[in-house]
N, C-alpha and C positions, 0 to 999 in steps of 0.2 A: 432722719435721713434713711431712705430705702437702700437696699443692697441687692446685688444679683450675683449668682454664680451659675455654673453649668447646670441647667435644669431647675434652678431654684430662685425664689424671690423671698425677701424678708425685710421687715422693718428694723431688724437688729443686724449687727455686723455678722458676716459669714466668713468663716476661715477660707481663704483663697478667693474670696469674692471681691467685687468692686462697688464703689458708691455709684448710684444712678439717680437720675432726677425723678421727681414725682410723676412727670409725664411718661418717662420710660417705665416706671413701675406699673402705671395703669395700662400701658401698652403691653407689657409682659403678662399682666393678669388676663387681659382680653385675649391675647394670643394663646395662652395655656388653656383657656376655656374652649377654644376651637381646635385644640389638638396640636398647636404649634409648640415650639421648643425654645426656651431661653438659652442663649449661647453667649459665651464670652470669647470672641475671636481676636487674638492679638490685643487683648485689653479693651476691646470695644464691645459694647452691649449690642446684641442682635436678637431679634425674634423671627423665627422662620420654621420651615419643615425640619423635623427631627432628622439629623444626619444618619445616613446608613452606616451600620457598623462596619469596621474594616473586616474584610474576609479573613478567615483563619488561614494561615499559611499551610500549604500542603505538607503533610507529615513526611519526614525524611524516610526514604525507602531503606529497608535493610539490604545488606549485600545479596541475600537470596532473592528478594523481590526485584532488585535492580537487574540481576542476572536473568530472571524470568521475563522481565519486561523487554530487555534487549533481544533475547531469543525469540520472543513472540513477534517483535517488530520485524526481525529478519525473516522469520518463517512466513509471516503474512505477506511480505513483499515477494517472497519466492513463489508463494501460491498464486498471487496475482500474475506474476510473470509467466509461470507455466500454464496457467489457465488461458492466458492470451494466445498461446500457441495453437490451441484447438477451439477457440471461441467461435469461429465462423462455421463450424460443422455441427449438424444435428447429431444427437446421441446415436440414432440408428446407424448413421453412416460411420461413426466412430466404432461401433460394434463390428463392422465389417473389416476394419483395418487388419486384424490378424490374418483373415482370409486373403486379403489383397497382398499383404506382405509375404505370406507363404507362397502364393502363386507367382508373384513377381520374382521372388528369390529362386524358385524352381526354374523359371524361364531364364534367369541369369545364368544358372548352371547348365541348362540344356535348352538353348533357344529353339531347337528344332523338335525336340520330343516332349517338352514339358506340357502338362495338361493344366489349362487355366480356365475352367468353365465359368467361374464367377466373373472374371475380368472379360472374357469373351462376350458374355451377355451384356454386361454394363457398357462395354465399348460400343457394341452394336446399337444399343438403345440410344446412347449418347451421340452416335454418329461419328465416332473416332476410329481411326485405324487401331487394330489390336496392339501393335507394337508401340504406337504412340501412347496409348493408355498405359501399357506396361512401363514404359520409360518414365512417364509422369509419376507413376506410383513409386518407382524406385527413387526418383528425385525427392519426393516428399518424405519418404521413409528415411533416407540418408540425412536429409536436412533436419528432421526431427531428432535423430540421434545426436547430431552435432549440437543443436540448441539445448536439448534437455541435459546433455552431459555438461555443457558449459554452465548452465544455470545451477545444476545440482552441485557441481564442484565449487561454484561461488558460494552457495549457501553453506556447504560444509566448511569452507574456509572461514566464513564469518562466524560459524558456530565455534570453531577452534579458537578464534581470536577472542570472542566474547567470554568463553569459559576460562581463557587465560587472563581475564581481567581487562581486556581492551574494550574500547567503544568505537568500532569501525564505522566509517561513513558508508551507509548502505547504498549500493548502486547495482541494480539488476538489469541495466540496459545493455543489450548485446553490443560489444565493441566492434569497431570497424573491421578488425582482422577476421572476426567471426562472420560478419556480413559478406566480406569478400570470399571467404571459404564457401559460404552457401551459394554464392553466384557461380563459383568455380564448379561446384558439384552439379548444378543445373546445366552449365555449359558442357561439361564432360559427358554426363549421362545422355543428354539429348542429341549430341553430335558424334559420339564415338561409334565406330563400326560395331555392329552387334557382336561379332566374334571376339572383339577386344574388350567388351564391357567388363567381363569378370576380372580381367587383369587390371584395368584402370581403377576399379573400385576395391 
């Protein structure tokens, strides 16, 4: 009487194996010659493709690795969120922002006497009134300060929590109150009388 066990056939009893028929024995031999695998599934003889081995479980992270992983996840989301603030602008234009900020801030302090040569030229080429350009520049600068401060504070808060052993649910989406504040800045800067801008900002 032939016998079969996982991956094995024999004419002699096999420890842990089962008795099979002569037909099953010949079927198993033929299958093994073509690369198939003898299996015993729930006590039933079966010949087929060799089963894929179970994947090794992921090794358990050390506390140091877990801390680094959580900090990396938070910092990565922060970088994505902050990069999105300036994603629509080419690098050369970003390089002019300190000049634009300096000139618009000077105009805010002295609307009549401030020299703004860069903005004067850019506004003329764009076809915008100089003051309109200056106000738009102030809006973007103030909004960027608000958004970058919120995102950075959020990242730092997550870092504190993670280092304290917590696993916070990361969310770098600007909340409604910040979006409303951004709208208020735009409304204020674009509509306030020039002489009052310094006070309202």
